[in-house]
C-alpha positions, 0 to 999 in steps of 0.5 A: 509520500504523504501518510495524511493523504492515505489516512484521509482516503482510507475509507474502503471495504476491508473485506474487498481490499483496494489497490493504490498508486503511490508516488514513492519518494527518492531514498525510500525503499519499497518496504518503507512505503508499505510499512508506513502505509500499513501502520497508518491504516492500522491506526485508522481501523484498529477501533473496528477490531482489526489487528492485522492488515495485509499490505503489499506492493506489486514490484520493487523500486530501487531506493535511488529511484522515485516513481509510482508503486502499486500498493495492495491492501486486504484481499487485493493482495491476492491480485499482486501476481496479476498486476506484476504480469502486466505491461509496464 
């Protein structure tokens, strides 16, 4: 996962939130992906007075697996249950 790509595409409305599809690399935990994105996004928006940013994932992938994870940011984290209830 490239944090630089996440930083470049971090132009979104924080009040509305967003959902990203992230390719989780082999060996990373789902929490590591969320933590890396959260820190990259906070570094990007801290100048706007944002001190805390909700970032969550819609389903855990085993660290020994690579694959696509849905990452929700801001108010989009409220949709995690809906995303998880969908067909894989």
